[in-house]
VEXVEX-348669 format. One record per residue: x, y, z of N, C-alpha, C, O in turn; residue number from 0; residue in three letters. Coordinates in steps of 0.2 Angstrom, whole numbers, plus 5000, padded with zeros to 4 digits. Example, Ala and Ser with C-alpha at 12.3 -4.5 7.8 and 13.67 -1.06 7.14 Angstrom:
ATOM  n.px  n.py  n.pz  ca.px  ca.py  ca.pz  c.px  c.py  c.pz  o.px  o.py  o.pz  lolum  kero
ATOM  5066  4972  5039   5062   4978   5039  5066  4984  5039  5071  4983  5042      0   ALA
ATOM  5064  4989  5035   5068   4995   5036  5064  5000  5039  5067  5006  5040      1   SER
***
This chain:
ATOM  n.px  n.py  n.pz  ca.px  ca.py  ca.pz  c.px  c.py  c.pz  o.px  o.py  o.pz  lolum  kero
ATOM  5041  4926  5049   5034   4924   5052  5031  4930  5055  5025  4932  5054      0   MET
ATOM  5035  4934  5059   5032   4940   5062  5030  4945  5057  5025  4948  5058      1   PHE
ATOM  5034  4946  5052   5032   4951   5047  5026  4949  5043  5022  4954  5042      2   GLY
ATOM  5024  4943  5042   5018   4941   5039  5012  4942  5044  5007  4944  5041      3   THR
ATOM  5013  4940  5050   5008   4941   5055  5006  4949  5056  5000  4951  5056      4   ILE
ATOM  5011  4953  5056   5010   4960   5057  5007  4963  5051  5003  4967  5051      5   ILE
ATOM  5009  4960  5045   5006   4963   5039  4999  4961  5038  4995  4965  5036      6   ALA
ATOM  4997  4955  5040   4990   4953   5040  4986  4957  5045  4980  4960  5043      7   ASP
ATOM  4989  4958  5051   4985   4963   5056  4985  4970  5053  4980  4973  5054      8   LEU
ATOM  4990  4972  5050   4990   4979   5047  4984  4980  5042  4981  4985  5042      9   SER
ATOM  4984  4975  5037   4979   4975   5032  4972  4975  5035  4967  4979  5033     10   ILE
ATOM  4971  4971  5040   4964   4971   5044  4963  4977  5047  4957  4980  5047     11   CYS
ATOM  4968  4980  5051   4967   4986   5054  4965  4992  5050  4961  4996  5051     12   LEU
ATOM  4969  4992  5044   4968   4997   5039  4961  4997  5036  4958  5002  5035     13   GLY
ATOM  4959  4991  5035   4952   4990   5032  4946  4992  5037  4941  4996  5035     14   LEU
ATOM  4948  4991  5043   4943   4993   5049  4943  5001  5049  4938  5004  5050     15   CYS
ATOM  4949  5004  5049   4949   5011   5049  4946  5014  5043  4942  5019  5044     16   ILE
ATOM  4946  5011  5037   4943   5014   5031  4936  5013  5032  4932  5018  5030     17   ILE
ATOM  4933  5008  5035   4926   5007   5036  4923  5010  5042  4917  5011  5043     18   LEU
ATOM  4927  5013  5046   4925   5017   5052  4920  5022  5051  4915  5023  5054     19   LEU
ATOM  4921  5027  5046   4915   5032   5044  4909  5029  5042  4903  5032  5043     20   PRO
ATOM  4909  5023  5039   4902   5019   5038  4899  5016  5044  4893  5016  5044     21   LEU
ATOM  4903  5013  5048   4900   5009   5053  4899  5014  5060  4893  5014  5062     22   VAL
ATOM  4904  5017  5062   4903   5021   5068  4905  5028  5066  4910  5031  5067     23   ILE
ATOM  4900  5032  5064   4901   5039   5062  4903  5044  5068  4906  5049  5067     24   THR
ATOM  4901  5042  5074   4902   5046   5079  4910  5046  5081  4912  5051  5083     25   GLU
ATOM  4913  5041  5080   4920   5040   5082  4925  5042  5076  4931  5042  5077     26   LEU
ATOM  4922  5043  5070   4926   5044   5064  4928  5052  5063  4925  5056  5066     27   SER
ATOM  4934  5053  5060   4936   5059   5058  4937  5060  5051  4937  5055  5047     28   ARG
ATOM  4937  5066  5048   4938   5067   5041  4944  5063  5037  4943  5060  5032     29   PRO
ATOM  4949  5062  5040   4955   5059   5037  4956  5052  5039  4962  5049  5037     30   ARG
ATOM  4951  5049  5042   4952   5042   5044  4953  5037  5038  4957  5032  5038     31   ASP
ATOM  4950  5039  5032   4951   5035   5026  4958  5035  5024  4960  5030  5021     32   GLY
ATOM  4961  5041  5024   4968   5041   5022  4973  5037  5026  4977  5034  5024     33   ILE
ATOM  4972  5038  5033   4976   5034   5037  4975  5027  5037  4980  5023  5037     34   TRP
ATOM  4969  5025  5035   4967   5018   5034  4971  5015  5028  4973  5009  5028     35   GLY
ATOM  4971  5019  5023   4974   5017   5017  4982  5016  5018  4985  5012  5015     36   ALA
ATOM  4984  5021  5022   4992   5020   5023  4993  5014  5027  4998  5011  5026     37   ILE
ATOM  4989  5012  5032   4990   5006   5036  4990  5000  5031  4994  4995  5032     38   VAL
ATOM  4985  5000  5027   4984   4994   5022  4990  4994  5017  4993  4988  5016     39   VAL
ATOM  4993  5000  5015   4999   5000   5011  5005  4997  5015  5009  4993  5012     40   ILE
ATOM  5005  4999  5021   5011   4996   5025  5010  4989  5026  5016  4985  5025     41   LEU
ATOM  5004  4986  5027   5004   4979   5027  5006  4976  5020  5009  4970  5020     42   GLY
ATOM  5004  4979  5015   5006   4976   5008  5013  4976  5007  5016  4971  5004     43   LEU
ATOM  5016  4981  5009   5024   4982   5009  5027  4977  5013  5032  4974  5011     44   VAL
ATOM  5024  4976  5019   5027   4970   5023  5027  4963  5020  5031  4959  5021     45   LEU
ATOM  5021  4962  5017   5020   4956   5014  5025  4955  5008  5028  4949  5007     46   ILE
ATOM  5026  4960  5004   5030   4959   4998  5037  4959  5000  5041  4956  4996     47   THR
ATOM  5039  4962  5005   5046   4962   5007  5048  4958  5013  5053  4959  5017     48   ASN
ATOM  5044  4953  5014   5045   4948   5020  5051  4945  5020  5054  4944  5026     49   ASN
ATOM  5054  4943  5015   5060   4939   5015  5066  4943  5016  5072  4941  5018     50   GLU
ATOM  5066  4950  5016   5071   4954   5017  5072  4956  5025  5077  4959  5027     51   ARG
ATOM  5066  4955  5028   5066   4957   5035  5068  4952  5040  5064  4948  5043     52   LEU
ATOM  5074  4951  5041   5077   4946   5045  5082  4949  5050  5086  4954  5048     53   ILE
ATOM  5082  4947  5056   5086   4950   5061  5084  4957  5064  5078  4957  5066     54   GLY
ATOM  5088  4962  5064   5087   4968   5067  5081  4972  5063  5077  4976  5066     55   SER
ATOM  5081  4971  5056   5075   4975   5053  5068  4972  5055  5063  4976  5056     56   PRO
ATOM  5068  4966  5057   5062   4963   5059  5060  4965  5066  5054  4967  5068     57   MET
ATOM  5065  4966  5070   5064   4969   5077  5062  4976  5076  5057  4978  5080     58   LEU
ATOM  5064  4980  5071   5062   4987   5070  5054  4987  5068  5050  4991  5070     59   GLY
ATOM  5052  4982  5064   5045   4981   5062  5041  4980  5068  5036  4983  5068     60   VAL
ATOM  5043  4975  5072   5039   4973   5078  5038  4980  5082  5033  4981  5085     61   VAL
ATOM  5044  4983  5084   5043   4989   5088  5039  4995  5085  5035  4998  5088     62   LEU
ATOM  5039  4996  5078   5035   5001   5075  5028  4998  5075  5023  5003  5076     63   VAL
ATOM  5026  4992  5074   5019   4989   5075  5017  4991  5082  5011  4992  5083     64   ALA
ATOM  5021  4989  5087   5018   4990   5094  5017  4998  5095  5012  5000  5099     65   LEU
ATOM  5021  5002  5092   5021   5009   5093  5014  5012  5090  5011  5016  5093     66   LEU
ATOM  5013  5009  5084   5007   5011   5080  5001  5009  5084  4996  5012  5085     67   ILE
ATOM  5001  5003  5087   4995   5000   5091  4994  5005  5097  4988  5006  5099     68   LEU
ATOM  4999  5006  5100   4999   5010   5106  4996  5017  5105  4991  5020  5108     69   ARG
ATOM  4998  5021  5100   4996   5027   5098  4988  5027  5095  4984  5031  5097     70   LEU
ATOM  4987  5021  5092   4980   5020   5089  4975  5019  5095  4970  5022  5095     71   GLY
ATOM  4977  5016  5100   4973   5014   5106  4972  5021  5110  4966  5022  5112     72   TRP
ATOM  4977  5025  5111   4976   5032   5114  4971  5036  5110  4967  5040  5113     73   GLU
ATOM  4972  5036  5103   4967   5040   5099  4960  5037  5100  4955  5041  5101     74   VAL
ATOM  4959  5031  5100   4952   5028   5101  4950  5030  5108  4944  5032  5108     75   ALA
ATOM  4954  5030  5113   4951   5032   5120  4949  5039  5120  4944  5041  5123     76   GLN
ATOM  4953  5043  5117   4952   5050   5117  4945  5052  5113  4941  5056  5115     77   SER
ATOM  4944  5048  5108   4938   5049   5104  4932  5047  5108  4927  5050  5108     78   ARG
ATOM  4933  5041  5111   4928   5038   5115  4926  5043  5121  4920  5044  5123     79   TRP
ATOM  4931  5046  5124   4929   5051   5130  4926  5057  5127  4923  5061  5131     80   GLN
ATOM  4927  5059  5121   4924   5065   5118  4917  5064  5117  4913  5069  5116     81   GLN
ATOM  4914  5058  5117   4907   5057   5115  4903  5058  5122  4905  5058  5127     82   LEU
ATOM  4897  5061  5121   4892   5062   5126  4890  5055  5129  4891  5050  5125     83   SER
ATOM  4887  5055  5134   4884   5048   5137  4879  5045  5133  4878  5039  5132     84   GLU
ATOM  4875  5050  5130   4869   5047   5125  4872  5044  5119  4870  5038  5117     85   VAL
ATOM  4878  5047  5116   4881   5044   5111  4884  5037  5112  4884  5032  5109     86   GLU
ATOM  4887  5037  5118   4891   5031   5121  4886  5025  5122  4887  5019  5120     87   GLN
ATOM  4880  5027  5124   4874   5022   5125  4872  5020  5118  4870  5014  5117     88   LEU
ATOM  4871  5024  5114   4868   5023   5107  4873  5018  5103  4871  5013  5100     89   ARG
ATOM  4879  5019  5104   4884   5014   5101  4884  5007  5104  4885  5003  5100     90   ILE
ATOM  4882  5007  5110   4881   5000   5113  4875  4997  5112  4874  4991  5113     91   GLY
ATOM  4870  5000  5109   4863   4997   5107  4863  4993  5101  4867  4994  5096     92   SER
ATOM  4859  4988  5101   4859   4983   5096  4855  4986  5090  4857  4985  5084     93   MET
ATOM  4851  4990  5091   4847   4994   5086  4851  4998  5081  4851  4998  5075     94   GLU
ATOM  4856  5001  5084   4861   5005   5080  4865  5001  5076  4867  5003  5070     95   ARG
ATOM  4867  4996  5078   4872   4991   5074  4868  4988  5069  4870  4987  5063     96   TRP
ATOM  4862  4986  5070   4857   4983   5064  4856  4989  5059  4856  4987  5053     97   ILE
ATOM  4855  4995  5061   4854   5000   5056  4860  5001  5052  4860  5002  5046     98   THR
ATOM  4866  5001  5055   4873   5002   5052  4874  4997  5047  4876  4998  5041     99   SER
ATOM  4872  4990  5049   4874   4985   5044  4869  4985  5038  4871  4984  5033    100   VAL
ATOM  4863  4987  5039   4858   4988   5034  4860  4994  5029  4860  4993  5023    101   ARG
ATOM  4863  4999  5032   4865   5004   5028  4871  5002  5023  4872  5004  5018    102   GLU
ATOM  4876  4998  5026   4881   4996   5023  4879  4991  5017  4882  4991  5012    103   ILE
ATOM  4874  4987  5019   4872   4982   5013  4868  4986  5008  4869  4984  5002    104   PHE
ATOM  4865  4991  5010   4861   4995   5005  4867  4999  5000  4866  4999  4994    105   ALA
ATOM  4872  5001  5003   4877   5005   4999  4881  4999  4994  4882  5001  4989    106   VAL
ATOM  4882  4994  4997   4885   4988   4993  4881  4986  4987  4883  4985  4982    107   LEU
ATOM  4874  4985  4989   4869   4983   4984  4869  4989  4978  4869  4987  4972    108   GLN
ATOM  4869  4995  4980   4869   5000   4975  4875  5000  4971  4875  5001  4965    109   SER
ATOM  4881  4999  4974   4887   4999   4971  4887  4993  4966  4890  4994  4960    110   LEU
ATOM  4885  4987  4968   4885   4982   4963  4880  4982  4958  4882  4980  4952    111   PHE
ATOM  4875  4985  4959   4870   4986   4954  4872  4991  4948  4871  4990  4942    112   SER
ATOM  4875  4997  4951   4878   5002   4946  4884  4999  4942  4884  5000  4936    113   SER
ATOM  4888  4995  4946   4893   4992   4942  4891  4987  4937  4894  4986  4931    114   SER
ATOM  4886  4983  4939   4883   4978   4934  4880  4982  4928  4881  4979  4922    115   TRP
ATOM  4876  4987  4929   4874   4991   4923  4879  4994  4919  4879  4994  4913    116   LYS
ATOM  4885  4996  4922   4890   4999   4918  4893  4993  4914  4895  4995  4908    117   PHE
ATOM  4894  4987  4917   4897   4982   4913  4892  4980  4907  4895  4978  4902    118   VAL
ATOM  4886  4980  4909   4881   4978   4903  4881  4983  4898  4879  4981  4892    119   GLU
ATOM  4882  4989  4899   4882   4994   4894  4887  4993  4888  4887  4995  4883    120   SER
ATOM  4893  4989  4890   4898   4987   4885  4896  4981  4881  4899  4980  4876    121   PHE
ATOM  4892  4977  4884   4891   4970   4881  4884  4970  4878  4880  4974  4880    122   SER
ATOM  4883  4966  4872   4877   4966   4869  4876  4971  4864  4880  4976  4863    123   GLY
ATOM  4871  4971  4860   4869   4976   4855  4866  4982  4858  4862  4981  4863    124   LYS
ATOM  4866  4987  4855   4863   4993   4858  4856  4992  4856  4853  4989  4851    125   SER
ATOM  4852  4996  4860   4844   4995   4860  4842  4999  4854  4836  4998  4852    126   GLN
ATOM  4846  5004  4852   4843   5009   4846  4843  5005  4840  4839  5006  4836    127   LEU
ATOM  4848  5000  4839   4848   4996   4832  4845  4989  4833  4847  4985  4830    128   ASN
ATOM  4841  4989  4838   4838   4982   4839  4834  4979  4833  4833  4973  4832    129   ALA
ATOM  4831  4984  4829   4827   4982   4823  4832  4979  4818  4829  4974  4814    130   LYS
ATOM  4837  4981  4818   4842   4979   4812  4841  4984  4806  4836  4987  4805    131   GLY
ATOM  4846  4984  4802   4847   4988   4796  4843  4984  4790  4844  4978  4790    132   LYS
ATOM  4840  4988  4786   4837   4985   4780  4841  4987  4774  4844  4993  4774    133   LYS
ATOM  4842  4983  4770   4846   4984   4764  4842  4988  4759  4837  4986  4757    134   TRP
ATOM  4845  4993  4756   4842   4997   4751  4846  4997  4745  4852  4999  4746    135   VAL
ATOM  4843  4995  4740   4847   4995   4733  4847  5002  4730  4843  5006  4731    136   ARG
ATOM  4853  5004  4728   4854   5010   4724  4849  5011  4718  4848  5006  4715    137   PRO
ATOM  4847  5017  4716   4843   5018   4711  4847  5017  4704  4853  5019  4704    138   ASP
ATOM  4845  5014  4699   4849   5012   4693  4850  5019  4690  4856  5019  4686    139   GLU
ATOM  4846  5024  4690   4848   5030   4686  4853  5034  4690  4856  5039  4686    140   SER
ATOM  4855  5033  4696   4860   5036   4699  4867  5033  4698  4872  5036  4700    141   LEU
ATOM  4867  5027  4695   4874   5024   4694  4878  5028  4689  4875  5030  4684    142   LYS
ATOM  4884  5029  4690   4888   5032   4685  4892  5027  4681  4896  5023  4684    143   ILE
ATOM  4892  5027  4675   4896   5022   4671  4903  5024  4671  4905  5030  4673    144   SER
ATOM  4907  5019  4670   4914   5020   4670  4917  5025  4665  4922  5028  4666    145   SER
ATOM  4913  5025  4659   4915   5029   4653  4914  5036  4655  4918  5041  4654    146   LYS
ATOM  4908  5038  4658   4907   5045   4660  4911  5047  4665  4913  5053  4666    147   SER
ATOM  4913  5043  4670   4917   5045   4675  4924  5046  4673  4927  5051  4675    148   GLN
ATOM  4927  5042  4668   4934   5043   4666  4934  5050  4662  4939  5053  4662    149   SER
ATOM  4928  5051  4658   4927   5057   4654  4928  5063  4659  4931  5068  4657    150   HIS
ATOM  4924  5063  4664   4924   5068   4669  4931  5070  4672  4933  5075  4673    151   THR
ATOM  4934  5064  4674   4941   5065   4676  4946  5068  4671  4950  5073  4673    152   GLU
ATOM  4945  5067  4665   4949   5070   4660  4948  5077  4659  4952  5081  4658    153   ARG
ATOM  4941  5079  4659   4940   5086   4659  4942  5090  4664  4944  5096  4664    154   SER
ATOM  4942  5087  4670   4945   5091   4676  4952  5092  4676  4955  5097  4677    155   ILE
ATOM  4956  5087  4673   4963   5087   4672  4965  5093  4667  4970  5096  4668    156   GLN
ATOM  4961  5093  4661   4962   5098   4656  4961  5105  4659  4965  5109  4657    157   GLU
ATOM  4956  5106  4663   4954   5112   4666  4960  5114  4671  4962  5120  4671    158   THR
ATOM  4962  5110  4675   4968   5111   4679  4974  5113  4675  4978  5118  4677    159   ASP
ATOM  4976  5110  4670   4982   5111   4666  4981  5118  4663  4986  5122  4662    160   SER
ATOM  4975  5120  4661   4974   5127   4658  4975  5132  4663  4977  5138  4661    161   LYS
ATOM  4973  5131  4669   4973   5136   4674  4979  5136  4678  4980  5141  4682    162   ASN
ATOM  4984  5132  4676   4990   5131   4680  4995  5137  4678  4995  5139  4672    163   ALA
ATOM  4998  5140  4683   5003   5146   4681  5009  5144  4677  5011  5138  4678    164   PRO
ATOM  5011  5148  4673   5016   5147   4668  5023  5148  4671  5028  5147  4668    165   LEU
***
């Protein structure tokens, strides 16, 4: 039970860390996405191995989760204290949050529209062949009769046999 709860919290925390550069750019650092992905993977591992974590391994998982939360809190406080007062006030304003949410929706809309165009490029007919092909009958004078074709093949074989080394 504790393993599942900690795993769910790890996944939520990891996703928040991954989204941190999009939402609060002032508090984010270059490697936050990597650490967020690691925390999400930790949560997924805890969910898949939940039945193995009974007894002392579960105690270890709980203590590691508390340690990660404590260190994460210290990092968040350090980053907050590094901000200027103007940046701290700006983060608290409603206008900044509305702007951030609009930017996220614009990014998601662009992502979905480009994904939709990519999927549509594989379905349906190409627009270059939209007219369809027209059937063209071959000209009667270009047809080769089977007699002349077999005669040509015989003459090629005779030429090859004459030119073959002895």
